[in-house]
C-alpha positions, -999 to +999 in steps of 0.1 A: +034-348+479+052-380+458+033-409+445+052-428+476+037-404+503+006-401+481+003-437+483+008-436+522-011-410+533-045-426+510-040-463+527-035-443+563-070-424+558-086-451+538-073-475+569-084-455+596-121-453+580-124-490+580-114-500+612-126-470+627-146-485+656-118-509+668-097-484+666-114-461+689-120-489+715-082-491+716-076-456+718-102-442+740-092-454+773-062-432+774-074-400+757-094-386+788-106-347+777-084-349+744-102-334+718-073-340+693-091-377+687-079-375+651-042-382+657-050-409+685-066-425+657-042-425+631-011-433+659-032-465+664-040-472+635+000-472+628+007-487+654-016-516+649-013-519+613+009-497+598+042-512+614+050-485+637+067-480+670+060-456+696+097-443+690+081-434+655+053-419+661+071-399+688+095-387+660+066-381+638+053-354+665+027-375+680+016-361+719+003-385+739+014-414+755+030-436+731+039-460+753+005-463+770-010-467+733+017-489+720+013-514+754-023-510+748-025-521+708+001-547+722-019-565+745-060-558+744-076-588+731-098-577+703-121-616+702-134-597+738-144-566+722-183-561+713-191-575+682-198-542+665-166-532+673-148-564+663-162-560+626-159-526+625-197-516+617-219-491+629-245-514+650-274-503+628-256-525+602-240-553+624-274-559+631-292-566+604-267-583+588-268-610+616-305-616+616-297-619+579-265-640+575-256-651+613-229-637+629-201-663+614-215-657+582-209-621+590-176-615+603-164-632+572-179-608+552-172-579+579-135-593+575-141-588+540-154-554+537-128-539+559-099-550+531-090-528+502-108-536+468-092-548+436-089-529+406-111-542+383-117-536+345-140-538+318-127-543+282-146-521+255-151-548+232-163-523+208-125-515+199-103-547+212-109-579+230-099-594+268-067-611+254-055-582+236-058-558+257-042-577+284-014-588+267-013-547+255-009-541+293+017-560+297+036-544+273+034-513+288+043-529+323+011-537+339+000-572+354-034-581+351-052-611+353-082-622+337-119-619+361-128-654+372-167-646+360-170-619+340-155-629+300-150-588+295-130-583+332-095-581+343-078-575+372-054-559+393-047-566+431-026-536+437-037-494+430-016-480+401-021-456+376-040-466+347-054-440+338-021-432+324-015-457+302-019-455+267-049-483+268-075-457+287-062-430+263-072-453+232-110-461+248-096-495+252-112-499+292-133-488+319-128-493+353-157-513+363-162-535+391-168-576+381-199-575+398-213-544+384-203-559+349-225-586+360-257-569+365-249-553+328-251-589+314-287-596+334-305-566+307-297-594+284-290-567+256-286-572+222-280-553+188-305-532+177-330-529+211-344-498+226-333-495+261-334-475+288-306-470+317-327-454+341-303-441+369-272-441+348-253-411+369-218-415+352-224-446+329-202-474+335-234-499+331-244-478+298-213-483+283-211-520+286-246-522+274-239-505+243-207-527+237-234-560+245-254-545+216-224-535+192-232-502+191-263-506+174-297-495+188-310-469+215-298-467+247-315-437+266-295-429+300-315-413+323-303-394+359-314-360+380-281-348+384-266-327+356-231-336+371-231-371+366-243-369+335-217-342+321-189-368+337-205-393+311-201-374+279-161-376+274-163-415+285-184-418+252-164-404+228-132-421+246-153-454+242-158-450+208-199-451+219-229-434+199-262-445+201-266-435+239-287-403+244-282-389+277-313-375+295-315-351+326-350-359+343-364-343+370-374-375+389-389-412+377-422-390+366-407-370+344-428-361+311-398-367+291-402-406+296-442-405+286-430-410+251-412-439+256-440-462+281-445-496+269-417-496+239-388-501+255-369-538+249-350-536+284-352-511+315-322-509+338-327-497+374-296-493+390-313-477+418-300-450+443-299-471+477-274-476+512-243-485+491-233-506+517-219-539+492-192-510+486-176-509+517-146-521+505-137-487+479-164-464+497-160-474+537-166-433+548-205-451+542-203-467+572-209-434+595-227-415+576-268-410+586-292-435+564-325-435+561-337-468+547-372-461+548-370-433+529-343-453+505-370-476+502-397-459+497-376-442+468-366-475+455-404-489+454-414-454+434-384-456+404-389-496+397-429-486+392-420-459+375-397-478+353-422-507+343-441-484+328-414-483+299-411-520+297-432-532+263-448-568+260-419-597+264-396-571+278-371-572+306-368-552+335-337-554+357-333-539+394-302-535+407-285-523+438-252-520+455-262-528+488-264-560+508-296-556+522-326-573+519-350-542+525-335-526+500-338-558+472-359-588+477-384-565+493-387-538+469-385-563+437-418-588+458-439-556+462-429-550+424-438-583+412-474-584+443-485-550+423-480-559+392-488-599+383-481-589+345-440-595+353-425-627+360-389-637+370-367-649+347-339-668+367-301-650+366-287-684+364-301-688+332-291-657+315-258-655+328-257-691+317-261-686+280-232-661+281-210-691+300-211-677+333-218-704+364-221-685+403-239-716+419-237-698+445-243-661+437-286-676+420-309-684+442-340-701+442-359-667+442-341-660+407-320-628+417-283-626+416-265-616+450-228-615+451-208-609+483-175-596+485-159-627+510-178-651+485-169-642+450-147-612+453-168-583+442-185-556+455-220-565+469-250-567+444-282-578+445-300-580+409-334-598+396-344-596+361-386-593+352-400-601+324-432-582+311-455-608+297-474-606+265-507-596+260 
């Protein structure tokens, strides 16, 4: 395929995944016993959001009743559909979000989740500045603007081949949502510290922390997946970072962690979660079975194990890309209740030291809560806790 066809295909697939419930509600009364629902899903999307006509669908090989489908799409009143259908959310998620945010706020949130995300990148300050990278991109024909909150971010409204740029080959940036950049800032990392990224994945936050430390000190990037840590390897080389040691661990109780107990200046737990804050980028998550009870138990076990690594006076950061309180404040509240030797450091105070103010994201409880419809980022939760000195 050419680039134009690839873009059309990707946009259509993602559009169908984002708006599946609404599209199903439109076409299902017309399908009868038809089993080829995929073609109806795509046809309905193209009629409603792709600017296609019934004639164009027929010309492309759609075998359904194009006139009836076009009339249905044109006349159906979306406001009369059930709430979860209107918001294109599974019932379980719609119910939880309404309970947390209320119906009006959930409508705004869902609308943001059903739109494509911007392309955010983090400038590698070990090699360049934000102004310098923005100017270089402009020379290469790419228009990017500074992110509103992160001092290390640039944003592009439309998707494009930034990985083909000279700047990428030179290791001048990493693809990273602005919200994720703010999470790394809550670690408050300083040069020569010892830090653990307990659920490092492919290493995006580890690389950011290394830049904050000016590539001086030690970072242990841990994960249970060999594949993720292998993807991290070329990123390290490209970024020019040499203070990160990758550690493949069995689980949060791995024996390799014992020598680090009580010695770390900071530990970041970017916990495995439902991923509901990333639905702009990963709309397929909505339609998967998610065991929240099991996730919450895992999150609590990981956070408890991570707390053992923190030295007196050190910092523990718990973060997720979930929108749900049961994966967020419930987990940190349980840790604080069971470990009175930890106290919360308000996120607003940490960000203020970096010159960042996000009044409506830093609540009275001390956590950072980022929401797509309010802040233009993915949905994130993070809390920084400090182990009291003995």
